[in-house]
Structures are given as C-alpha cells and as structure tokens.
KOLBA-195041 format. One record per residue (C-alpha): residue number from 0; residue in one letter; x, y, z. Coordinates in nm, 3 decimals. Layout:
% KOLBA-195041
+------+--------+---------+---------+---------+
| kegu | kollum |      xx |      yy |      zz |
+------+--------+---------+---------+---------+
|  NUM |      A |       X |       Y |       Z |
...
+------+--------+---------+---------+---------+
This chain:
% KOLBA-195041
+------+--------+---------+---------+---------+
| kegu | kollum |      xx |      yy |      zz |
+------+--------+---------+---------+---------+
|    0 |      M |  -0.005 |   0.001 |  -0.008 |
|    1 |      K |   0.281 |   0.257 |   0.088 |
|    2 |      K |   0.454 |   0.187 |  -0.193 |
|    3 |      F |   0.175 |   0.219 |  -0.430 |
|    4 |      V |   0.108 |   0.516 |  -0.273 |
|    5 |      A |   0.519 |   0.680 |  -0.319 |
|    6 |      A |   0.494 |   0.513 |  -0.719 |
|    7 |      L |   0.180 |   0.796 |  -0.774 |
|    8 |      A |   0.315 |   1.069 |  -0.563 |
|    9 |      L |   0.673 |   1.001 |  -0.762 |
|   10 |      S |   0.449 |   0.991 |  -1.099 |
|   11 |      L |   0.301 |   1.333 |  -1.009 |
|   12 |      L |   0.583 |   1.495 |  -0.893 |
|   13 |      V |   0.773 |   1.374 |  -1.206 |
|   14 |      L |   0.526 |   1.635 |  -1.385 |
|   15 |      A |   0.634 |   1.918 |  -1.211 |
|   16 |      Q |   1.004 |   1.880 |  -1.298 |
|   17 |      P |   1.137 |   1.970 |  -1.657 |
|   18 |      A |   1.357 |   1.618 |  -1.796 |
|   19 |      R |   1.731 |   1.644 |  -1.666 |
|   20 |      A |   1.908 |   1.652 |  -1.984 |
|   21 |      Q |   2.260 |   1.420 |  -2.017 |
|   22 |      S |   2.525 |   1.648 |  -1.959 |
|   23 |      I |   2.624 |   2.011 |  -1.963 |
|   24 |      L |   2.801 |   2.194 |  -2.245 |
|   25 |      R |   3.081 |   2.479 |  -2.160 |
|   26 |      D |   3.209 |   2.726 |  -2.361 |
|   27 |      A |   3.359 |   3.032 |  -2.312 |
|   28 |      E |   3.302 |   3.205 |  -2.658 |
|   29 |      T |   2.901 |   3.061 |  -2.596 |
|   30 |      E |   2.902 |   3.194 |  -2.206 |
|   31 |      A |   2.998 |   3.534 |  -2.297 |
|   32 |      M |   2.738 |   3.585 |  -2.529 |
|   33 |      F |   2.432 |   3.427 |  -2.290 |
|   34 |      A |   2.588 |   3.643 |  -2.030 |
|   35 |      D |   2.569 |   3.968 |  -2.265 |
|   36 |      M |   2.238 |   3.876 |  -2.438 |
|   37 |      S |   2.058 |   3.839 |  -2.103 |
|   38 |      Q |   2.238 |   4.077 |  -1.868 |
|   39 |      P |   1.943 |   4.355 |  -2.000 |
|   40 |      L |   1.677 |   4.093 |  -1.931 |
|   41 |      I |   1.818 |   3.972 |  -1.570 |
|   42 |      L |   1.839 |   4.384 |  -1.493 |
|   43 |      A |   1.481 |   4.411 |  -1.613 |
|   44 |      A |   1.399 |   4.142 |  -1.397 |
|   45 |      G |   1.578 |   4.348 |  -1.079 |
|   46 |      L |   1.763 |   4.040 |  -1.041 |
|   47 |      S |   2.137 |   4.057 |  -1.043 |
|   48 |      P |   2.378 |   3.929 |  -1.311 |
|   49 |      K |   2.576 |   3.815 |  -1.101 |
|   50 |      D |   2.376 |   3.544 |  -0.995 |
|   51 |      V |   2.183 |   3.438 |  -1.258 |
|   52 |      R |   2.323 |   3.193 |  -1.506 |
|   53 |      V |   2.243 |   3.063 |  -1.860 |
|   54 |      I |   2.356 |   2.724 |  -1.880 |
|   55 |      L |   2.392 |   2.544 |  -2.186 |
|   56 |      I |   2.235 |   2.136 |  -2.203 |
|   57 |      N |   2.376 |   1.829 |  -2.451 |
|   58 |      D |   1.986 |   1.770 |  -2.546 |
|   59 |      E |   1.865 |   1.778 |  -2.895 |
|   60 |      S |   1.500 |   1.921 |  -2.761 |
|   61 |      I |   1.398 |   2.274 |  -2.848 |
|   62 |      N |   1.303 |   2.339 |  -2.440 |
|   63 |      A |   1.520 |   2.586 |  -2.155 |
|   64 |      F |   1.409 |   2.567 |  -1.795 |
|   65 |      V |   1.445 |   2.618 |  -1.400 |
|   66 |      V |   1.458 |   2.393 |  -1.206 |
|   67 |      G |   1.495 |   2.640 |  -0.858 |
|   68 |      G |   1.739 |   2.898 |  -0.802 |
|   69 |      Q |   1.845 |   3.137 |  -1.047 |
|   70 |      T |   2.039 |   2.912 |  -1.300 |
|   71 |      V |   1.868 |   2.935 |  -1.648 |
|   72 |      Y |   1.944 |   2.569 |  -1.881 |
|   73 |      V |   1.888 |   2.634 |  -2.238 |
|   74 |      H |   1.900 |   2.261 |  -2.450 |
|   75 |      S |   2.144 |   2.275 |  -2.779 |
|   76 |      G |   1.840 |   2.184 |  -2.961 |
|   77 |      L |   1.697 |   2.518 |  -2.889 |
|   78 |      V |   1.977 |   2.678 |  -2.981 |
|   79 |      N |   2.025 |   2.496 |  -3.345 |
|   80 |      A |   1.594 |   2.535 |  -3.354 |
|   81 |      A |   1.623 |   2.941 |  -3.322 |
|   82 |      D |   1.647 |   3.162 |  -3.620 |
|   83 |      N |   1.829 |   3.489 |  -3.425 |
|   84 |      A |   1.941 |   3.574 |  -3.101 |
|   85 |      N |   1.611 |   3.750 |  -3.054 |
|   86 |      Q |   1.438 |   3.429 |  -3.030 |
|   87 |      V |   1.660 |   3.330 |  -2.797 |
|   88 |      Q |   1.664 |   3.662 |  -2.612 |
|   89 |      G |   1.293 |   3.599 |  -2.562 |
|   90 |      V |   1.303 |   3.248 |  -2.451 |
|   91 |      I |   1.533 |   3.331 |  -2.148 |
|   92 |      A |   1.288 |   3.617 |  -2.085 |
|   93 |      H |   1.016 |   3.352 |  -1.985 |
|   94 |      E |   1.275 |   3.171 |  -1.787 |
|   95 |      L |   1.343 |   3.468 |  -1.564 |
|   96 |      G |   1.027 |   3.520 |  -1.603 |
|   97 |      H |   0.986 |   3.174 |  -1.359 |
|   98 |      I |   1.225 |   3.341 |  -1.159 |
|   99 |      A |   1.092 |   3.620 |  -1.074 |
|  100 |      D |   0.737 |   3.507 |  -1.075 |
|  101 |      G |   0.839 |   3.194 |  -0.793 |
|  102 |      H |   0.733 |   2.955 |  -0.993 |
|  103 |      V |   0.941 |   2.677 |  -0.901 |
|  104 |      L |   0.852 |   2.714 |  -0.511 |
|  105 |      L |   0.511 |   2.754 |  -0.591 |
|  106 |      Q |   0.486 |   2.423 |  -0.765 |
|  107 |      A |   0.425 |   2.230 |  -0.416 |
|  108 |      E |   0.070 |   2.418 |  -0.481 |
|  109 |      G |  -0.002 |   2.279 |  -0.758 |
|  110 |      V |   0.104 |   1.926 |  -0.663 |
|  111 |      R |  -0.040 |   1.930 |  -0.293 |
|  112 |      P |  -0.447 |   1.979 |  -0.427 |
|  113 |      A |  -0.371 |   1.713 |  -0.684 |
|  114 |      L |  -0.217 |   1.475 |  -0.512 |
|  115 |      G |  -0.497 |   1.485 |  -0.238 |
|  116 |      I |  -0.748 |   1.397 |  -0.512 |
|  117 |      M |  -0.470 |   1.086 |  -0.653 |
|  118 |      L |  -0.498 |   0.962 |  -0.255 |
|  119 |      L |  -0.862 |   0.994 |  -0.215 |
|  120 |      S |  -0.938 |   0.827 |  -0.517 |
|  121 |      M |  -0.696 |   0.539 |  -0.422 |
|  122 |      V |  -0.875 |   0.470 |  -0.087 |
|  123 |      L |  -1.219 |   0.489 |  -0.222 |
|  124 |      G |  -1.072 |   0.246 |  -0.536 |
|  125 |      V |  -0.885 |   0.022 |  -0.241 |
|  126 |      A |  -1.206 |  -0.056 |  -0.051 |
|  127 |      A |  -1.483 |  -0.097 |  -0.345 |
|  128 |      I |  -1.175 |  -0.365 |  -0.415 |
|  129 |      A |  -1.174 |  -0.469 |  -0.050 |
|  130 |      A |  -1.560 |  -0.489 |  -0.092 |
|  131 |      G |  -1.570 |  -0.705 |  -0.390 |
|  132 |      S |  -1.543 |  -0.518 |  -0.693 |
|  133 |      A |  -1.223 |  -0.503 |  -0.831 |
|  134 |      E |  -1.302 |  -0.360 |  -1.169 |
|  135 |      G |  -1.469 |  -0.114 |  -1.014 |
|  136 |      G |  -1.225 |   0.003 |  -0.763 |
|  137 |      A |  -0.968 |  -0.024 |  -1.037 |
|  138 |      G |  -1.197 |   0.251 |  -1.239 |
|  139 |      I |  -1.165 |   0.518 |  -0.973 |
|  140 |      I |  -0.845 |   0.492 |  -0.876 |
|  141 |      A |  -0.784 |   0.525 |  -1.289 |
|  142 |      A |  -1.060 |   0.799 |  -1.291 |
|  143 |      G |  -0.866 |   1.000 |  -0.986 |
|  144 |      Q |  -0.483 |   0.950 |  -1.144 |
|  145 |      Q |  -0.694 |   1.132 |  -1.459 |
|  146 |      V |  -0.861 |   1.400 |  -1.264 |
|  147 |      A |  -0.531 |   1.448 |  -1.073 |
|  148 |      Q |  -0.298 |   1.466 |  -1.382 |
|  149 |      S |  -0.570 |   1.760 |  -1.505 |
|  150 |      K |  -0.534 |   1.928 |  -1.250 |
|  151 |      F |  -0.209 |   1.951 |  -1.198 |
|  152 |      L |  -0.168 |   2.065 |  -1.566 |
|  153 |      A |  -0.406 |   2.317 |  -1.552 |
|  154 |      F |  -0.214 |   2.508 |  -1.241 |
|  155 |      T |   0.154 |   2.476 |  -1.485 |
|  156 |      R |  -0.061 |   2.625 |  -1.771 |
|  157 |      V |  -0.114 |   2.897 |  -1.569 |
|  158 |      Q |   0.213 |   2.962 |  -1.474 |
|  159 |      E |   0.316 |   2.902 |  -1.850 |
|  160 |      A |   0.132 |   3.200 |  -1.949 |
|  161 |      T |   0.260 |   3.421 |  -1.665 |
|  162 |      A |   0.563 |   3.375 |  -1.743 |
|  163 |      D |   0.479 |   3.476 |  -2.124 |
|  164 |      A |   0.343 |   3.773 |  -1.970 |
|  165 |      T |   0.625 |   3.864 |  -1.725 |
|  166 |      A |   0.912 |   3.795 |  -2.032 |
|  167 |      A |   0.676 |   4.075 |  -2.248 |
|  168 |      K |   0.718 |   4.308 |  -2.001 |
|  169 |      F |   1.092 |   4.219 |  -1.922 |
|  170 |      L |   1.169 |   4.296 |  -2.300 |
|  171 |      E |   0.950 |   4.601 |  -2.273 |
|  172 |      T |   1.152 |   4.739 |  -1.953 |
|  173 |      A |   1.498 |   4.619 |  -2.123 |
|  174 |      G |   1.433 |   4.774 |  -2.496 |
|  175 |      V |   1.481 |   4.473 |  -2.627 |
|  176 |      S |   1.224 |   4.325 |  -2.907 |
|  177 |      G |   0.949 |   4.135 |  -2.864 |
|  178 |      K |   0.920 |   4.028 |  -3.206 |
|  179 |      G |   1.229 |   3.739 |  -3.194 |
|  180 |      F |   0.985 |   3.579 |  -2.903 |
|  181 |      L |   0.622 |   3.551 |  -3.102 |
|  182 |      Q |   0.883 |   3.404 |  -3.392 |
|  183 |      F |   0.971 |   3.138 |  -3.181 |
|  184 |      F |   0.607 |   3.076 |  -3.114 |
|  185 |      K |   0.484 |   3.015 |  -3.427 |
|  186 |      K |   0.835 |   2.802 |  -3.549 |
|  187 |      L |   0.673 |   2.602 |  -3.260 |
|  188 |      Q |   0.298 |   2.632 |  -3.405 |
|  189 |      S |   0.468 |   2.509 |  -3.732 |
|  190 |      L |   0.673 |   2.253 |  -3.574 |
|  191 |      E |   0.377 |   2.080 |  -3.449 |
|  192 |      Y |   0.151 |   2.111 |  -3.802 |
|  193 |      R |   0.412 |   1.946 |  -3.959 |
|  194 |      A |   0.492 |   1.693 |  -3.722 |
|  195 |      G |   0.075 |   1.585 |  -3.776 |
|  196 |      Y |  -0.011 |   1.762 |  -3.406 |
|  197 |      T |  -0.370 |   1.906 |  -3.590 |
|  198 |      N |  -0.588 |   1.746 |  -3.338 |
|  199 |      I |  -0.403 |   1.816 |  -2.981 |
|  200 |      D |  -0.627 |   1.801 |  -2.652 |
|  201 |      P |  -0.547 |   2.143 |  -2.480 |
|  202 |      F |  -0.642 |   2.084 |  -2.180 |
|  203 |      A |  -0.395 |   1.773 |  -2.136 |
|  204 |      Q |  -0.101 |   1.964 |  -2.166 |
|  205 |      S |   0.182 |   2.119 |  -1.921 |
|  206 |      H |   0.170 |   2.429 |  -2.190 |
|  207 |      P |  -0.061 |   2.633 |  -2.330 |
|  208 |      L |  -0.067 |   2.577 |  -2.710 |
|  209 |      S |   0.188 |   2.771 |  -2.895 |
|  210 |      G |  -0.135 |   2.921 |  -3.118 |
|  211 |      Q |  -0.298 |   3.040 |  -2.822 |
|  212 |      R |  -0.011 |   3.197 |  -2.692 |
|  213 |      V |   0.079 |   3.374 |  -3.018 |
|  214 |      A |  -0.246 |   3.489 |  -3.026 |
|  215 |      T |  -0.236 |   3.633 |  -2.680 |
|  216 |      L |   0.114 |   3.800 |  -2.685 |
|  217 |      T |   0.075 |   3.960 |  -3.047 |
|  218 |      E |  -0.078 |   4.234 |  -2.939 |
|  219 |      T |   0.071 |   4.370 |  -2.611 |
|  220 |      L |   0.432 |   4.294 |  -2.792 |
|  221 |      V |   0.371 |   4.445 |  -3.096 |
|  222 |      Q |   0.233 |   4.779 |  -2.878 |
|  223 |      S |   0.590 |   4.807 |  -2.730 |
|  224 |      P |   0.801 |   5.090 |  -2.788 |
|  225 |      A |   1.086 |   4.835 |  -2.860 |
|  226 |      W |   0.861 |   4.664 |  -3.092 |
|  227 |      N |   1.029 |   4.811 |  -3.426 |
|  228 |      K |   1.385 |   4.854 |  -3.251 |
|  229 |      P |   1.660 |   4.661 |  -3.441 |
|  230 |      F |   1.858 |   4.394 |  -3.374 |
|  231 |      D |   2.177 |   4.397 |  -3.219 |
|  232 |      P |   2.414 |   4.316 |  -3.515 |
|  233 |      A |   2.725 |   4.244 |  -3.298 |
|  234 |      L |   2.535 |   3.967 |  -3.110 |
|  235 |      E |   2.348 |   3.829 |  -3.445 |
|  236 |      I |   2.700 |   3.780 |  -3.554 |
|  237 |      R |   2.851 |   3.640 |  -3.198 |
|  238 |      F |   2.486 |   3.390 |  -3.161 |
|  239 |      Q |   2.538 |   3.321 |  -3.523 |
|  240 |      R |   2.927 |   3.166 |  -3.478 |
|  241 |      V |   2.794 |   2.988 |  -3.114 |
|  242 |      R |   2.543 |   2.834 |  -3.340 |
|  243 |      A |   2.765 |   2.702 |  -3.604 |
|  244 |      K |   3.007 |   2.577 |  -3.354 |
|  245 |      L |   2.754 |   2.424 |  -3.171 |
|  246 |      I |   2.623 |   2.210 |  -3.455 |
|  247 |      G |   2.995 |   2.122 |  -3.542 |
|  248 |      F |   3.038 |   2.036 |  -3.197 |
|  249 |      V |   2.709 |   1.758 |  -3.122 |
|  250 |      G |   2.590 |   1.721 |  -3.475 |
|  251 |      D |   2.714 |   1.442 |  -3.695 |
|  252 |      P |   3.004 |   1.515 |  -3.896 |
|  253 |      P |   2.836 |   1.413 |  -4.239 |
|  254 |      R |   2.527 |   1.601 |  -4.121 |
|  255 |      T |   2.770 |   1.936 |  -4.024 |
|  256 |      L |   2.939 |   1.889 |  -4.397 |
|  257 |      N |   2.640 |   1.889 |  -4.588 |
|  258 |      A |   2.478 |   2.169 |  -4.405 |
|  259 |      Y |   2.825 |   2.301 |  -4.451 |
|  260 |      P |   2.934 |   2.230 |  -4.766 |
|  261 |      A |   3.330 |   2.357 |  -4.877 |
|  262 |      E |   3.228 |   2.610 |  -5.106 |
|  263 |      N |   3.069 |   2.784 |  -4.816 |
|  264 |      Q |   3.378 |   3.018 |  -4.758 |
|  265 |      S |   3.134 |   3.189 |  -4.445 |
|  266 |      I |   3.310 |   3.235 |  -4.125 |
|  267 |      Y |   3.062 |   3.029 |  -3.981 |
|  268 |      A |   3.082 |   2.742 |  -4.228 |
|  269 |      H |   3.490 |   2.736 |  -4.102 |
|  270 |      Y |   3.374 |   2.707 |  -3.734 |
|  271 |      A |   3.113 |   2.465 |  -3.763 |
|  272 |      R |   3.371 |   2.291 |  -4.064 |
|  273 |      A |   3.640 |   2.237 |  -3.767 |
|  274 |      Y |   3.495 |   2.119 |  -3.486 |
|  275 |      A |   3.291 |   1.868 |  -3.759 |
|  276 |      Y |   3.632 |   1.764 |  -3.890 |
|  277 |      H |   3.795 |   1.712 |  -3.539 |
|  278 |      K |   3.551 |   1.512 |  -3.411 |
|  279 |      A |   3.539 |   1.285 |  -3.716 |
|  280 |      G |   3.872 |   1.270 |  -3.654 |
|  281 |      Y |   4.037 |   1.476 |  -3.918 |
|  282 |      P |   4.335 |   1.645 |  -3.725 |
|  283 |      E |   4.461 |   1.855 |  -4.086 |
|  284 |      K |   4.112 |   1.946 |  -4.230 |
|  285 |      A |   3.983 |   2.105 |  -3.870 |
|  286 |      N |   4.354 |   2.248 |  -3.876 |
|  287 |      A |   4.311 |   2.410 |  -4.216 |
|  288 |      E |   3.983 |   2.513 |  -4.078 |
|  289 |      A |   4.089 |   2.713 |  -3.790 |
|  290 |      D |   4.354 |   2.854 |  -3.974 |
|  291 |      A |   4.140 |   2.955 |  -4.215 |
|  292 |      L |   3.922 |   3.176 |  -3.913 |
|  293 |      I |   4.288 |   3.278 |  -3.767 |
|  294 |      A |   4.309 |   3.473 |  -4.149 |
|  295 |      V |   4.029 |   3.681 |  -4.138 |
|  296 |      A |   4.073 |   3.759 |  -3.752 |
|  297 |      P |   4.482 |   3.703 |  -3.586 |
|  298 |      H |   4.395 |   3.773 |  -3.260 |
|  299 |      D |   4.037 |   3.634 |  -3.228 |
|  300 |      P |   4.059 |   3.463 |  -2.876 |
|  301 |      Y |   3.806 |   3.216 |  -2.959 |
|  302 |      F |   3.979 |   3.110 |  -3.291 |
|  303 |      L |   4.272 |   3.076 |  -3.169 |
|  304 |      E |   4.092 |   2.880 |  -2.872 |
|  305 |      V |   3.980 |   2.645 |  -3.111 |
|  306 |      K |   4.367 |   2.606 |  -3.279 |
|  307 |      G |   4.531 |   2.549 |  -3.012 |
|  308 |      Q |   4.219 |   2.274 |  -2.818 |
|  309 |      I |   4.268 |   2.087 |  -3.189 |
|  310 |      L |   4.664 |   2.109 |  -3.188 |
|  311 |      L |   4.638 |   1.968 |  -2.827 |
|  312 |      E |   4.383 |   1.671 |  -2.870 |
|  313 |      S |   4.570 |   1.580 |  -3.188 |
|  314 |      G |   4.861 |   1.505 |  -2.954 |
|  315 |      K |   5.059 |   1.843 |  -3.055 |
|  316 |      P |   5.065 |   2.006 |  -2.689 |
|  317 |      F |   5.395 |   2.273 |  -2.800 |
|  318 |      E |   5.218 |   2.393 |  -3.067 |
|  319 |      A |   4.863 |   2.441 |  -2.932 |
|  320 |      L |   5.071 |   2.695 |  -2.687 |
|  321 |      A |   5.130 |   2.980 |  -2.899 |
|  322 |      P |   4.749 |   3.000 |  -2.939 |
|  323 |      L |   4.643 |   2.892 |  -2.647 |
|  324 |      R |   4.800 |   3.143 |  -2.448 |
|  325 |      E |   4.738 |   3.444 |  -2.631 |
|  326 |      A |   4.359 |   3.327 |  -2.618 |
|  327 |      T |   4.390 |   3.312 |  -2.254 |
|  328 |      K |   4.579 |   3.624 |  -2.220 |
|  329 |      A |   4.347 |   3.840 |  -2.458 |
|  330 |      T |   4.083 |   3.720 |  -2.258 |
|  331 |      N |   4.200 |   3.827 |  -1.891 |
|  332 |      F |   4.238 |   3.443 |  -1.787 |
|  333 |      Q |   3.886 |   3.372 |  -1.901 |
|  334 |      P |   3.883 |   2.957 |  -1.671 |
|  335 |      L |   3.784 |   2.786 |  -1.911 |
|  336 |      I |   4.050 |   2.894 |  -2.177 |
|  337 |      A |   4.289 |   2.898 |  -1.956 |
|  338 |      T |   4.231 |   2.548 |  -1.813 |
|  339 |      S |   4.295 |   2.454 |  -2.142 |
|  340 |      F |   4.640 |   2.633 |  -2.155 |
|  341 |      G |   4.713 |   2.436 |  -1.860 |
|  342 |      H |   4.613 |   2.145 |  -1.987 |
|  343 |      A |   4.846 |   2.223 |  -2.325 |
|  344 |      L |   5.149 |   2.301 |  -2.050 |
|  345 |      I |   5.155 |   1.954 |  -1.836 |
|  346 |      A |   5.070 |   1.761 |  -2.215 |
|  347 |      T |   5.406 |   1.922 |  -2.332 |
|  348 |      E |   5.533 |   1.664 |  -2.027 |
|  349 |      D |   5.827 |   1.920 |  -1.997 |
|  350 |      P |   5.910 |   2.040 |  -1.596 |
|  351 |      A |   5.995 |   2.369 |  -1.697 |
|  352 |      N |   5.655 |   2.426 |  -1.782 |
|  353 |      Y |   5.484 |   2.300 |  -1.487 |
|  354 |      L |   5.536 |   2.561 |  -1.258 |
|  355 |      E |   5.388 |   2.815 |  -1.527 |
|  356 |      A |   5.056 |   2.499 |  -1.540 |
|  357 |      E |   5.041 |   2.508 |  -1.172 |
|  358 |      K |   5.008 |   2.954 |  -1.192 |
|  359 |      V |   4.772 |   2.911 |  -1.493 |
|  360 |      L |   4.485 |   2.686 |  -1.338 |
|  361 |      R |   4.526 |   2.782 |  -0.960 |
|  362 |      Q |   4.393 |   3.093 |  -1.149 |
|  363 |      A |   4.099 |   2.926 |  -1.323 |
|  364 |      V |   4.029 |   2.714 |  -0.986 |
|  365 |      S |   3.955 |   3.096 |  -0.836 |
|  366 |      R |   3.803 |   3.233 |  -1.085 |
|  367 |      D |   3.534 |   2.947 |  -1.183 |
|  368 |      Y |   3.482 |   2.691 |  -0.903 |
|  369 |      E |   3.243 |   2.434 |  -1.067 |
|  370 |      N |   3.505 |   2.297 |  -1.297 |
|  371 |      P |   3.617 |   1.963 |  -1.235 |
|  372 |      F |   3.883 |   1.922 |  -1.532 |
|  373 |      A |   4.037 |   2.204 |  -1.414 |
|  374 |      W |   4.090 |   2.042 |  -1.044 |
|  375 |      Y |   4.205 |   1.683 |  -1.247 |
|  376 |      Q |   4.434 |   1.905 |  -1.447 |
|  377 |      L |   4.567 |   2.099 |  -1.089 |
|  378 |      G |   4.568 |   1.790 |  -0.926 |
|  379 |      T |   4.810 |   1.698 |  -1.196 |
|  380 |      V |   5.028 |   1.925 |  -1.194 |
|  381 |      Y |   5.079 |   1.871 |  -0.794 |
|  382 |      D |   5.118 |   1.549 |  -0.863 |
|  383 |      L |   5.429 |   1.591 |  -1.135 |
|  384 |      R |   5.592 |   1.902 |  -0.884 |
|  385 |      G |   5.554 |   1.678 |  -0.583 |
|  386 |      D |   5.266 |   1.798 |  -0.343 |
|  387 |      K |   5.118 |   1.520 |  -0.308 |
|  388 |      A |   4.884 |   1.646 |   0.002 |
|  389 |      R |   4.772 |   1.969 |  -0.249 |
|  390 |      A |   4.726 |   1.723 |  -0.519 |
|  391 |      M |   4.492 |   1.485 |  -0.266 |
|  392 |      L |   4.327 |   1.774 |  -0.165 |
|  393 |      A |   4.250 |   1.866 |  -0.610 |
|  394 |      T |   4.144 |   1.542 |  -0.611 |
|  395 |      A |   3.872 |   1.588 |  -0.360 |
|  396 |      E |   3.730 |   1.931 |  -0.498 |
|  397 |      R |   3.720 |   1.731 |  -0.825 |
|  398 |      A |   3.502 |   1.380 |  -0.648 |
|  399 |      S |   3.299 |   1.659 |  -0.480 |
|  400 |      L |   3.163 |   1.818 |  -0.782 |
|  401 |      S |   3.126 |   1.501 |  -0.974 |
|  402 |      G |   2.932 |   1.334 |  -0.679 |
|  403 |      D |   3.152 |   1.068 |  -0.624 |
|  404 |      A |   3.123 |   1.189 |  -0.232 |
|  405 |      R |   3.352 |   0.808 |  -0.182 |
|  406 |      T |   3.676 |   0.943 |  -0.323 |
|  407 |      A |   3.580 |   1.292 |  -0.219 |
|  408 |      A |   3.591 |   1.156 |   0.181 |
|  409 |      F |   3.887 |   0.960 |   0.115 |
|  410 |      S |   4.123 |   1.212 |  -0.091 |
|  411 |      A |   4.010 |   1.484 |   0.149 |
|  412 |      R |   4.152 |   1.294 |   0.481 |
|  413 |      A |   4.417 |   1.183 |   0.289 |
|  414 |      A |   4.520 |   1.568 |   0.250 |
|  415 |      M |   4.424 |   1.666 |   0.645 |
|  416 |      G |   4.704 |   1.405 |   0.677 |
|  417 |      A |   4.933 |   1.563 |   0.489 |
|  418 |      L |   4.810 |   1.921 |   0.561 |
|  419 |      P |   4.980 |   2.179 |   0.816 |
|  420 |      Q |   4.697 |   2.157 |   1.062 |
|  421 |      N |   4.479 |   2.498 |   1.081 |
|  422 |      S |   4.543 |   2.584 |   0.743 |
|  423 |      V |   4.317 |   2.704 |   0.482 |
|  424 |      D |   4.340 |   2.412 |   0.305 |
|  425 |      W |   4.365 |   2.166 |   0.585 |
|  426 |      I |   4.065 |   2.348 |   0.638 |
|  427 |      R |   3.892 |   2.351 |   0.300 |
|  428 |      A |   3.991 |   1.927 |   0.343 |
|  429 |      Q |   3.825 |   1.904 |   0.641 |
|  430 |      D |   3.498 |   2.103 |   0.522 |
|  431 |      I |   3.505 |   1.839 |   0.199 |
|  432 |      A |   3.530 |   1.513 |   0.401 |
|  433 |      V |   3.249 |   1.610 |   0.638 |
|  434 |      A |   3.013 |   1.690 |   0.373 |
|  435 |      S |   3.095 |   1.375 |   0.127 |
|  436 |      Q |   3.089 |   1.148 |   0.482 |
|  437 |      N |   2.765 |   1.328 |   0.607 |
|  438 |      A |   2.623 |   1.201 |   0.188 |
|  439 |      L |   2.763 |   0.912 |   0.233 |
|  440 |      D |   2.592 |   0.815 |   0.550 |
|  441 |      D |   2.252 |   0.979 |   0.385 |
|  442 |      S |   2.262 |   0.702 |   0.130 |
|  443 |      K |   2.305 |   0.447 |   0.348 |
|  444 |      G |   2.051 |   0.550 |   0.519 |
|  445 |      G |   1.822 |   0.536 |   0.268 |
|  446 |      R |   1.928 |   0.250 |   0.099 |
|  447 |      R |   1.793 |   0.090 |   0.469 |
|  448 |      R |   1.486 |   0.261 |   0.456 |
+------+--------+---------+---------+---------+
C-alpha cells in the first residue's frame, strides 16, 4: 500500500520537473554571449547578473527550463532551432519570468491538491476492491489519477501563461524587441503542424498551445515601444558563430558537412567544419579550417582557442601553447580557456612548464570553482611537482563536484593527514571530508529504509 502511494506521488512529481538532460556543455564564447544577451533582461527582472546563469545543456529537444535558484538551462536543440539571437532572448525572458514569479517554489501548491485527489481516489478504490468490486475499484483509482493529472496540468498552464506575460514586460523594460519571442512561438506552431499535431487536446498539455500563446501575446508585444527596435548586429553575429560551432560540436559530422559544404567560405561554415572534422578524426582538415578563421581575425581569442584545442587533442601540445597562451591573455584568463592552456602545458611533459601550469590552473579554479576538469588538471600538476597533499585535495574537490562522495571523503582525509593543521587548505579538506561523509551516511540510511 505504501509503495503504491509513493509510486503515484512520484509519477505526479515527475510532471512538475523538466527532464534532466544528459550533460552540460561549457564553452567560453557561448557563456560570454549568453551573459551579454541576457544581462538587460536580468536587470529588467530586478535580478543581479552576478547571480543568474544561463547554462547550455546537450539535448537535441527544443526546450529551456529552470529547476530552482537563478539558473536558466537552455537545450542545444533550442539554439540550433532558433533563427536569430532575439528568439533566444525571448525564451530566456520567459524563463526569467518563472524565476521572478517564484514558480518553482510554488510547485507544491499545484502538487498538493492533485495529490490529495489521487490519494482520496486510491482509498475509495481500495475500499471498493475490498468490498468485492475489483473492476469498479480499479476504475475509481484510474479516474482519480486522470483528474489529478488534469488539475496539475491546468496549474502548470497558468504558470506558463503568467511567465509569458512577465517575459513581455521584461522585454519592454529592457528595450528588447519581442519580435523574436513571437517568431519562436510561430516556429513551434509550424513544427507542431508539420509533425501532425493538428488535433491536440489543449487540456492535456503542460503548456498553452503555441497558437494560443501567439494570439495572447501579439497585441502586447506589438504595442511595446521596443517592437521595431533593430536587433544588435554584433550580438547577432556572435549568436550565429556560437550556433555554427555548436552544430559542429554536437552534430553528426556528415550532416554538419552537408549543411556547411566546402564552397561555403563564411566564418560560420569554417567554424562548423573545424569542429566536425575534428570530431570525425581529420585533424589536418580541422586545422586548416581553424587557420582559415585566424586568417580573417588573427587575434580573435575564440578562433585561437579552437586552433589550440585541435592541436592539443591531436597530440601536438607544444604547437598548441602559442595560440592558447594568446587566447588566455586576450580574455583576461577566462577560466575555461585558461584550463585548456594549463592542460597543454602539462601535456608537453616538460617540467619547465609545470610551474606556469600550476599558476594558470590555480587562477582558473579560483574564478570558476565548479570546473571538475580544471581541478583534475591542477591535481595532476601538483602531483608532478611532488605536492602530494594538494594533489589529494584537488582530487577531493573534483570528486565532490562530480558527486563521487566516497572518493571525495577518502581524498580529503588523506590531504588532511599531510597538510599543516588549521591551514586554509587543511580547513577546506576538512569541510569536504565532513560534507562527503554526511552524504555517504545519508545514502546508506536511504538504502536501509
């Protein structure tokens, strides 16, 4: 009985949470573009750009979501499907509407009454079964589930419509045109039509239908003083660059090369082909595409970054040093690029480069703590330089970020045993050891239950 209740409750709660995507995609150029395109909207929402993050998720579905806090998750499929930067701005404005309106915190208000209906129907159904009417009891339970689900979906549709309206306000306050917002809903409507979804039951959806959203928002967006404001051409170029490199990075190489054939000599095509060739295992062709980019803009840090990445991952770390060093300096030691540079320094296997690698990687993790790969590289260079204690501490940091509580606890305790007691690093190791052990104990307790 209890297991059945838990299963029903879980099935309802799953509706309240967007599906978790497979992995986060981190890229310096992409994160800088997201930060700049979202900043006016974040300010319009009354939030701080320092506290809000827009994160790219490797998922081909067209979606974006928030799950708590002030982080907006955007699927790679949405970026690929968008025609321009303004469309993505509209989606970000919508997600900021969820944050500003406190929708994640209010989810319990939608779950509670629906769960109450579900539990009541289950009690009545079980009573009917106990009285000898198995078919009638099952019917009561099934009907209760359907009513509960419908009630919750009605709640989420209201939240989505509210977020749309709030997004329109943010766009107007920020002086950003809502044309892209409307264009994107029309695109979704077209995709729904082409997929054959012509007889969708609007009451069985978690979101209002795209056509309904277009009809509701059009008048508000058109009347905004920002409606006819031109798009930022520089931001649009940056978006198309990011979109092209993303297609090259996550897409199937043959499809990418078909979409960006050799006769296409645009920056976007060179970007996409560089990643596609590199992914397909053609380093010389990938390197040639990177050279074509650098020929257009010799000091563009992101072109230099891709050049260095291709060389490094093709087994040429010495050759990768110059472009990665310049890219690191040009971006004022952007942590992701600096991590690649530190990696290249270590990969040379030249002890003369290890001190510089340590300095670069220490700076990277100080500015971007949640970077497991940077911690891994820092632990490697600590070990190479004979600093076993801090190598263990770096391992503990990486394991903690990756959710490996067992390794984090073991490594942190090992670091504590070799570090000066009560030093900054010792205290940090102690914090990780305690937190990781608590996580392990909670896990063991959960299994016992």
